[in-house]
DSSP file (Angstrom, degrees, kcal/mol; ACC not computed):
  #  RESIDUE AA STRUCTURE BP1 BP2  ACC     N-H-->O    O-->H-N    N-H-->O    O-->H-N    TCO  KAPPA ALPHA  PHI   PSI    X-CA   Y-CA   Z-CA
    1    1 A M              0   0    0      0, 0.0     2,-0.1     0, 0.0     0, 0.0   0.000 360.0 360.0 360.0 139.6 -113.9  157.1  -35.9
    2    2 A E        -     0   0    0      1,-0.1     2,-1.2     2,-0.0     3,-0.1  -0.413 360.0-129.1 -67.7 140.8 -112.3  156.9  -32.5
    3    3 A N    >   +     0   0    0      1,-0.2     3,-0.9    -2,-0.1     4,-0.3  -0.752  29.9 177.5 -94.1  91.4 -113.9  154.5  -30.0
    4    4 A Y  T 3  S+     0   0    0     -2,-1.2     3,-0.2     1,-0.2    -1,-0.2   0.702  76.2  46.6 -68.7 -21.4 -114.2  156.8  -27.0
    5    5 A F  T >  S+     0   0    0      1,-0.1     3,-1.4    -3,-0.1    -1,-0.2   0.498  78.8 101.7-101.7  -4.8 -115.9  154.2  -24.9
    6    6 A A  T <  S+     0   0    0     -3,-0.9    20,-1.4     1,-0.3    21,-0.4   0.863  98.6  20.5 -50.6 -46.2 -113.7  151.2  -25.4
    7    7 A E  T 3  S+     0   0    0     -4,-0.3    -1,-0.3    -3,-0.2    -2,-0.1   0.138  91.4 135.5-114.0  19.6 -111.8  151.5  -22.2
    8    8 A S    <   -     0   0    0     -3,-1.4    19,-0.2     2,-0.1     4,-0.1  -0.200  65.0-116.2 -66.9 162.3 -114.2  153.6  -20.1
    9    9 A G  S    S+     0   0    0      2,-0.1    91,-0.4    18,-0.0     2,-0.3   0.334  94.5  61.6 -82.6   7.5 -115.0  152.7  -16.5
   10   10 A Y  S    S-     0   0    0     -5,-0.2     2,-0.3    89,-0.1    17,-0.3  -0.928  89.1-103.8-131.8 158.2 -118.6  152.0  -17.2
   11   11 A A  E     -A   98   0A   0     87,-2.3    87,-2.1    -2,-0.3     2,-0.4  -0.633  30.8-169.5 -85.6 135.5 -120.4  149.6  -19.5
   12   12 A V  E     +A   97   0A   0     -2,-0.3    13,-2.1    85,-0.2     2,-0.4  -0.992   7.7 174.8-126.1 124.0 -121.9  150.8  -22.8
   13   13 A T  E     -AB  96  24A   0     83,-2.2    83,-3.1    -2,-0.4     2,-0.4  -0.996   7.9-168.2-128.9 135.7 -124.2  148.7  -24.9
   14   14 A V  E     -AB  95  23A   0      9,-2.4     8,-3.1    -2,-0.4     9,-1.6  -0.977   5.2-178.9-126.8 135.0 -126.0  149.9  -28.1
   15   15 A C  E     -AB  94  21A   0     79,-2.7    79,-0.8    -2,-0.4     6,-0.2  -0.864  20.2-126.2-126.0 165.2 -128.8  148.3  -30.0
   16   16 A D  E >   -A   93   0A   0      4,-1.9     3,-2.0    -2,-0.3    77,-0.2  -0.256  47.2 -78.7 -95.7-171.3 -130.8  149.1  -33.2
   17   17 A L  T 3  S+     0   0    0     75,-0.7    76,-0.1     1,-0.3    44,-0.1   0.741 132.2  53.2 -64.3 -23.8 -134.5  149.4  -33.7
   18   18 A E  T 3  S-     0   0    0      2,-0.1    -1,-0.3    43,-0.0     3,-0.1   0.337 120.0-110.7 -91.1   7.2 -134.9  145.6  -33.9
   19   19 A A    <   +     0   0    0     -3,-2.0    26,-3.0     1,-0.3     2,-0.4   0.686  66.6 152.6  70.6  20.4 -133.0  145.3  -30.6
   20   20 A K  B     -E   44   0B   0     24,-0.2    -4,-1.9    25,-0.1     2,-0.4  -0.701  51.9-115.1 -80.9 130.1 -130.0  143.8  -32.3
   21   21 A I  E     +B   15   0A   0     22,-3.2    21,-2.7    -2,-0.4    -6,-0.3  -0.519  39.2 172.0 -69.9 122.4 -126.8  144.6  -30.3
   22   22 A L  E     +     0   0A   0     -8,-3.1     2,-0.3    -2,-0.4    -7,-0.2   0.722  61.4  12.9 -99.6 -30.0 -124.6  146.8  -32.4
   23   23 A Y  E     +B   14   0A   0     -9,-1.6    -9,-2.4     2,-0.0     2,-0.3  -0.999  48.6 177.3-154.3 141.7 -121.9  147.6  -29.9
   24   24 A M  E     -B   13   0A   0     -2,-0.3   -11,-0.2   -11,-0.2    17,-0.1  -0.966  23.5-140.6-141.5 130.4 -120.5  146.7  -26.5
   25   25 A N     >  -     0   0    0    -13,-2.1     4,-2.5    -2,-0.3     5,-0.2  -0.270  39.5 -91.1 -79.3 179.4 -117.4  148.3  -25.0
   26   26 A R  H  > S+     0   0    0    -20,-1.4     4,-2.3     1,-0.2     5,-0.2   0.880 126.5  52.0 -60.7 -39.4 -114.9  146.2  -23.1
   27   27 A R  H  > S+     0   0    0    -21,-0.4     4,-2.6   -17,-0.3   -16,-0.2   0.908 110.8  47.4 -65.3 -41.7 -116.6  146.8  -19.7
   28   28 A A  H  > S+     0   0    0    -18,-0.3     4,-2.3   -16,-0.2    -2,-0.2   0.917 110.8  52.1 -64.7 -42.8 -120.0  145.7  -21.1
   29   29 A S  H  < S+     0   0    0     -4,-2.5    -2,-0.2     1,-0.2    -1,-0.2   0.903 112.8  45.1 -59.7 -40.7 -118.4  142.6  -22.7
   30   30 A K  H >< S+     0   0    0     -4,-2.3     3,-1.4    -5,-0.2     4,-0.3   0.904 110.2  54.5 -69.2 -40.9 -116.9  141.7  -19.3
   31   31 A T  H 3< S+     0   0    0     -4,-2.6     3,-0.3     1,-0.3    -2,-0.2   0.889 118.3  34.9 -58.5 -40.3 -120.1  142.4  -17.5
   32   32 A F  T ><>S+     0   0    0     -4,-2.3     5,-2.6     1,-0.2     3,-1.5   0.061  82.5 121.2-104.1  23.9 -122.0  140.0  -19.8
   33   33 A E  G X 5S+     0   0    0     -3,-1.4     3,-1.6     1,-0.3    -1,-0.2   0.872  70.1  56.1 -55.4 -43.1 -119.1  137.5  -20.2
   34   34 A K  G 3 5S+     0   0    0     -3,-0.3    -1,-0.3    -4,-0.3    -2,-0.1   0.667 108.5  49.8 -69.2 -12.6 -121.0  134.5  -18.8
   35   35 A Y  G < 5S-     0   0    0     -3,-1.5    -1,-0.3    -4,-0.0    -2,-0.2   0.392 140.3 -74.0-101.0   0.4 -123.7  135.1  -21.4
   36   36 A G  T X 5 -     0   0    0     -3,-1.6     3,-2.1    -4,-0.3    -3,-0.2   0.272  57.2-148.7 126.3 -10.6 -121.2  135.3  -24.3
   37   37 A G  G > <S+     0   0    0     -5,-2.6     3,-2.3     1,-0.3     4,-0.2  -0.201  80.3   4.6  53.0-130.8 -119.6  138.7  -23.8
   38   38 A E  G >  S+     0   0    0      1,-0.3     3,-1.8     2,-0.2    -1,-0.3   0.737 121.4  72.9 -59.3 -25.1 -118.5  140.2  -27.1
   39   39 A S  G <  S+     0   0    0     -3,-2.1    -1,-0.3     1,-0.3    -2,-0.2   0.624  81.0  75.0 -67.9  -9.9 -120.1  137.3  -29.0
   40   40 A L  G X   +     0   0    0     -3,-2.3     3,-2.7    -4,-0.1   -19,-0.4   0.709  68.4 108.5 -72.2 -19.9 -123.5  138.9  -28.1
   41   41 A I  T <  S+     0   0    0     -3,-1.8   -19,-0.2     1,-0.3     3,-0.1  -0.403  83.3  24.6 -59.9 128.8 -122.9  141.6  -30.7
   42   42 A G  T 3  S+     0   0    0    -21,-2.7    -1,-0.3     1,-0.4     2,-0.2   0.221 103.2 107.7  97.2 -12.6 -125.3  140.9  -33.6
   43   43 A K  S <  S-     0   0    0     -3,-2.7   -22,-3.2   -22,-0.1    -1,-0.4  -0.540  74.6-100.4 -95.2 165.0 -127.7  139.0  -31.3
   44   44 A S  B >   -E   20   0B   0    -24,-0.2     3,-1.2    -2,-0.2     4,-0.4  -0.625  10.8-139.5 -88.0 139.4 -131.1  140.3  -30.2
   45   45 A L  G >> S+     0   0    0    -26,-3.0     3,-1.3    -2,-0.3     4,-0.7   0.795 103.9  68.0 -60.9 -27.4 -131.7  141.7  -26.7
   46   46 A F  G 34 S+     0   0    0      1,-0.3    -1,-0.2   -27,-0.2     3,-0.2   0.760  93.9  56.4 -66.8 -23.3 -135.0  139.8  -26.8
   47   47 A D  G <4 S+     0   0    0     -3,-1.2    -1,-0.3     1,-0.2    -2,-0.2   0.659 110.7  45.2 -77.6 -15.6 -132.9  136.6  -26.6
   48   48 A C  T <4 S+     0   0    0     -3,-1.3     2,-0.3    -4,-0.4    -2,-0.2   0.468 109.8  59.8-104.8  -5.4 -131.3  137.9  -23.4
   49   49 A H  S  < S-     0   0    0     -4,-0.7     2,-0.0    -3,-0.2     0, 0.0  -0.891  76.6-116.4-129.0 154.2 -134.4  139.2  -21.6
   50   50 A G     >  -     0   0    0     -2,-0.3     4,-2.6     1,-0.1     5,-0.2  -0.147  45.8 -90.1 -75.5 179.0 -137.7  137.8  -20.3
   51   51 A E  H  > S+     0   0    0      2,-0.2     4,-2.5     1,-0.2     5,-0.2   0.882 124.0  52.9 -63.7 -40.8 -141.1  138.9  -21.6
   52   52 A R  H  > S+     0   0    0      1,-0.2     4,-1.7     2,-0.2    -1,-0.2   0.951 114.5  41.3 -60.5 -49.7 -141.5  141.8  -19.1
   53   53 A S  H  > S+     0   0    0      1,-0.2     4,-2.4     2,-0.2    -2,-0.2   0.886 113.4  54.0 -66.0 -38.9 -138.1  143.3  -20.0
   54   54 A S  H  X S+     0   0    0     -4,-2.6     4,-2.5     1,-0.2    -1,-0.2   0.892 106.9  51.7 -62.3 -39.7 -138.7  142.7  -23.7
   55   55 A A  H  X S+     0   0    0     -4,-2.5     4,-2.1     2,-0.2    -1,-0.2   0.892 109.9  49.7 -63.6 -38.9 -142.0  144.5  -23.5
   56   56 A M  H  X S+     0   0    0     -4,-1.7     4,-2.6     2,-0.2    -2,-0.2   0.911 109.2  51.4 -65.8 -41.8 -140.3  147.5  -21.9
   57   57 A I  H  X S+     0   0    0     -4,-2.4     4,-2.3     1,-0.2    -2,-0.2   0.932 109.8  49.9 -60.1 -46.3 -137.6  147.5  -24.6
   58   58 A R  H  X S+     0   0    0     -4,-2.5     4,-1.6     1,-0.2    -1,-0.2   0.912 111.0  50.1 -57.7 -43.6 -140.2  147.5  -27.3
   59   59 A Q  H  X S+     0   0    0     -4,-2.1     4,-2.9     1,-0.2     5,-0.3   0.930 110.7  48.2 -61.5 -47.1 -142.0  150.4  -25.6
   60   60 A F  H  X S+     0   0    0     -4,-2.6     4,-2.2     1,-0.2    -1,-0.2   0.874 110.1  52.6 -63.8 -37.0 -138.8  152.5  -25.3
   61   61 A L  H  < S+     0   0    0     -4,-2.3    -1,-0.2    -5,-0.2    -2,-0.2   0.829 116.2  40.4 -67.4 -31.3 -138.0  151.8  -28.9
   62   62 A Q  H  < S+     0   0    0     -4,-1.6    -2,-0.2    -3,-0.2    -1,-0.2   0.878 126.8  29.9 -82.3 -40.7 -141.4  153.1  -30.0
   63   63 A T  H  < S-     0   0    0     -4,-2.9    -3,-0.2    -5,-0.2    -2,-0.2   0.699  93.1-127.1 -98.4 -21.0 -141.8  156.0  -27.6
   64   64 A G     <  +     0   0    0     -4,-2.2    -4,-0.1    -5,-0.3    -3,-0.1   0.595  53.9 155.6  80.7  10.4 -138.3  157.3  -27.0
   65   65 A E        -     0   0    0     -6,-0.3     2,-0.3    -5,-0.1    -1,-0.2  -0.308  37.2-132.2 -65.4 153.3 -138.8  157.1  -23.3
   66   66 A S        -     0   0    0     17,-0.2     2,-0.4    -3,-0.1    17,-0.2  -0.750  10.2-151.4-101.3 157.5 -135.7  156.7  -21.0
   67   67 A N  E     +C   82   0A   0     15,-2.9    15,-3.0    -2,-0.3     2,-0.4  -0.985  18.1 175.1-131.2 118.7 -135.5  154.1  -18.2
   68   68 A V  E     +C   81   0A   0     -2,-0.4     2,-0.3    13,-0.2    13,-0.2  -0.990  13.8 135.8-131.1 130.5 -133.3  154.9  -15.3
   69   69 A Y  E     -C   80   0A   0     11,-2.1    11,-3.3    -2,-0.4     2,-0.3  -0.967  41.2-117.8-159.4 169.8 -132.9  152.9  -12.1
   70   70 A T  E     -C   79   0A   0     -2,-0.3     2,-0.3     9,-0.2     9,-0.2  -0.880  26.0-175.5-115.7 153.4 -130.4  151.5   -9.6
   71   71 A I  E     -C   78   0A   0      7,-2.2     7,-2.6    -2,-0.3     2,-0.4  -0.916  15.8-147.5-136.9 163.9 -129.6  147.8   -8.8
   72   72 A E  E     +C   77   0A   0     -2,-0.3     2,-0.4     5,-0.2     5,-0.2  -0.986  21.5 168.8-135.0 128.7 -127.5  145.9   -6.4
   73   73 A K  E >  S-C   76   0A   0      3,-2.3     3,-1.9    -2,-0.4    -2,-0.0  -0.987  70.7  -8.7-142.4 126.9 -125.9  142.6   -7.4
   74   74 A A  T 3  S-     0   0    0     -2,-0.4     3,-0.1     1,-0.3    -1,-0.1   0.852 129.9 -55.2  53.8  38.0 -123.2  140.7   -5.5
   75   75 A G  T 3  S+     0   0    0      1,-0.2     2,-0.5     0, 0.0    -1,-0.3   0.492 113.3 118.7  78.4   3.4 -122.8  143.7   -3.2
   76   76 A V  E <   -C   73   0A   0     -3,-1.9    -3,-2.3    26,-0.0     2,-0.3  -0.911  52.7-150.0-107.1 123.0 -122.1  146.1   -6.1
   77   77 A K  E     -CD  72 101A   0     -2,-0.5    24,-3.2    24,-0.5     2,-0.3  -0.721  19.2-176.5 -90.6 140.0 -124.5  149.0   -6.6
   78   78 A K  E     -CD  71 100A   0     -7,-2.6    -7,-2.2    -2,-0.3     2,-0.5  -0.976  25.6-138.5-136.7 149.2 -125.1  150.3  -10.2
   79   79 A L  E     -CD  70  99A   0     20,-2.8    20,-2.5    -2,-0.3     2,-0.5  -0.938  22.3-160.5-100.9 126.9 -126.9  153.0  -11.9
   80   80 A I  E     -CD  69  98A   0    -11,-3.3   -11,-2.1    -2,-0.5     2,-0.5  -0.942   9.4-177.4-110.9 127.9 -128.5  151.8  -15.2
   81   81 A H  E     -CD  68  97A   0     16,-2.6    16,-2.6    -2,-0.5     2,-0.5  -0.957   1.4-180.0-129.5 113.0 -129.5  154.4  -17.8
   82   82 A Q  E     +CD  67  96A   0    -15,-3.0   -15,-2.9    -2,-0.5    14,-0.2  -0.954  16.0 152.1-113.9 125.5 -131.3  153.3  -20.9
   83   83 A S  E     - D   0  95A   0     12,-2.3    12,-3.1    -2,-0.5   -17,-0.2  -0.980  42.3 -93.8-150.2 159.4 -132.3  155.9  -23.5
   84   84 A P  E     - D   0  94A   0      0, 0.0     2,-0.3     0, 0.0    10,-0.3  -0.319  26.0-149.8 -72.6 155.0 -132.8  156.2  -27.2
   85   85 A W  E     - D   0  93A   0      8,-1.9     7,-3.2    -2,-0.0     8,-1.0  -0.908  18.8-141.7-116.9 156.5 -130.2  157.3  -29.7
   86   86 A Y  E     - D   0  91A   0     -2,-0.3     2,-0.4     5,-0.3     5,-0.2  -0.855  17.9-169.6-124.6 150.0 -131.3  159.1  -32.9
   87   87 A K  E >  S- D   0  90A   0      3,-2.6     3,-1.8    -2,-0.3    -2,-0.0  -0.983  84.3  -9.2-136.2 126.2 -130.4  159.2  -36.6
   88   88 A D  T 3  S-     0   0    0     -2,-0.4     3,-0.1     1,-0.3    -1,-0.1   0.847 130.2 -56.5  53.8  37.3 -131.8  161.9  -38.8
   89   89 A G  T 3  S+     0   0    0      1,-0.2     2,-0.3     0, 0.0    -1,-0.3   0.499 117.4 105.7  78.5   4.5 -134.1  163.0  -36.0
   90   90 A K  E <  S- D   0  87A   0     -3,-1.8    -3,-2.6     1,-0.0    -1,-0.2  -0.892  82.4 -95.1-118.9 148.5 -135.7  159.5  -35.6
   91   91 A I  E     + D   0  86A   0     -2,-0.3    -5,-0.3    -5,-0.2     3,-0.1  -0.383  41.1 174.6 -58.8 129.3 -135.2  156.9  -32.9
   92   92 A A  E     -     0   0A   0     -7,-3.2   -75,-0.7     1,-0.4     2,-0.3   0.484  55.6 -59.1-116.1  -8.7 -132.6  154.5  -34.2
   93   93 A G  E     -AD  16  85A   0     -8,-1.0    -8,-1.9   -77,-0.2    -1,-0.4  -0.986  61.6 -67.2 159.6-162.8 -132.1  152.2  -31.1
   94   94 A L  E     -AD  15  84A   0    -79,-0.8   -79,-2.7    -2,-0.3     2,-0.4  -0.920  24.5-154.4-125.5 150.3 -131.2  152.3  -27.4
   95   95 A V  E     -AD  14  83A   0    -12,-3.1   -12,-2.3    -2,-0.3     2,-0.5  -0.988  10.5-161.5-119.1 132.1 -128.0  153.0  -25.5
   96   96 A E  E     -AD  13  82A   0    -83,-3.1   -83,-2.2    -2,-0.4     2,-0.4  -0.969   3.7-169.7-115.4 126.7 -127.5  151.4  -22.0
   97   97 A L  E     -AD  12  81A   0    -16,-2.6   -16,-2.6    -2,-0.5     2,-0.5  -0.948   1.4-168.9-109.5 134.3 -125.0  152.9  -19.6
   98   98 A S  E     -AD  11  80A   0    -87,-2.1   -87,-2.3    -2,-0.4     2,-0.5  -0.966   8.5-177.9-126.8 113.3 -124.2  150.9  -16.5
   99   99 A L  E     - D   0  79A   0    -20,-2.5   -20,-2.8    -2,-0.5     2,-0.2  -0.938  25.0-128.0-117.3 129.1 -122.1  152.7  -13.9
  100  100 A E  E     - D   0  78A   0     -2,-0.5   -22,-0.3   -91,-0.4   -24,-0.0  -0.555  22.1-143.1 -71.7 137.0 -120.9  151.3  -10.6
  101  101 A L  E     - D   0  77A   0    -24,-3.2   -24,-0.5    -2,-0.2     3,-0.1  -0.906  16.5-126.8-104.1 120.0 -121.8  153.5   -7.6
  102  102 A P    >   -     0   0    0      0, 0.0     3,-1.5     0, 0.0     2,-0.1  -0.318  31.2 -99.3 -64.7 146.2 -119.2  153.7   -4.9
  103  103 A A  T 3  S+     0   0    0      1,-0.3   -27,-0.0   -26,-0.0     0, 0.0  -0.415 110.5  17.5 -61.4 138.0 -120.3  152.9   -1.4
  104  104 A G  T 3  S+     0   0    0      1,-0.2    -1,-0.3    -2,-0.1     0, 0.0   0.732  84.9 177.6  71.4  21.9 -120.9  156.1    0.5
  105  105 A M    <   -     0   0    0     -3,-1.5    -1,-0.2     1,-0.1     2,-0.0  -0.376  30.1-118.4 -59.6 129.2 -121.1  158.1   -2.6
  106  106 A P        -     0   0    0      0, 0.0     2,-0.4     0, 0.0    -1,-0.1  -0.339  22.2-154.3 -70.2 152.7 -121.9  161.7   -1.7
  107  107 A H        -     0   0    0      2,-0.0     2,-0.4    -2,-0.0     0, 0.0  -0.998   9.6-165.8-127.6 129.4 -125.0  163.4   -2.9
  108  108 A Y        -     0   0    0     -2,-0.4     2,-0.6     2,-0.0     0, 0.0  -0.922  13.8-150.8-118.5 139.8 -125.2  167.2   -3.2
  109  109 A V        -     0   0    0     -2,-0.4     2,-0.3     2,-0.0    -2,-0.0  -0.950  21.9-158.5-106.9 116.2 -128.3  169.4   -3.7
  110  110 A R        -     0   0    0     -2,-0.6    -2,-0.0     2,-0.0     0, 0.0  -0.730  14.4-123.5 -97.7 143.2 -127.3  172.4   -5.6
  111  111 A Q              0   0    0     -2,-0.3    -1,-0.0     1,-0.1    -2,-0.0  -0.621 360.0 360.0 -82.3 141.6 -129.3  175.7   -5.6
  112  112 A P              0   0    0      0, 0.0    -1,-0.1     0, 0.0    -2,-0.0   0.512 360.0 360.0 -66.9 360.0 -130.5  177.0   -9.0
């Protein structure tokens, strides 16, 4: 299967139901380089997060809830979108997308 996300401009990280990291594209590996980058594949998200975040991950894996928020770190704003992925209609893990938001990004309100 083609790896559509390998060179995308946003970070993609995928874990399974046990929170084991299954996939990181190049951008995600670079983002988490100081923590091991690509070597994080196969490791648990619980080893990378504190108790509060780990509890949230457990909740999302059980309920299928999504978690969406923005952050700013070192002057770079990002949109973080964490949501479940499914296999045979059942939650199989989580996908996290991390997208940099350009300064002065326009916002449009569209009419239905």
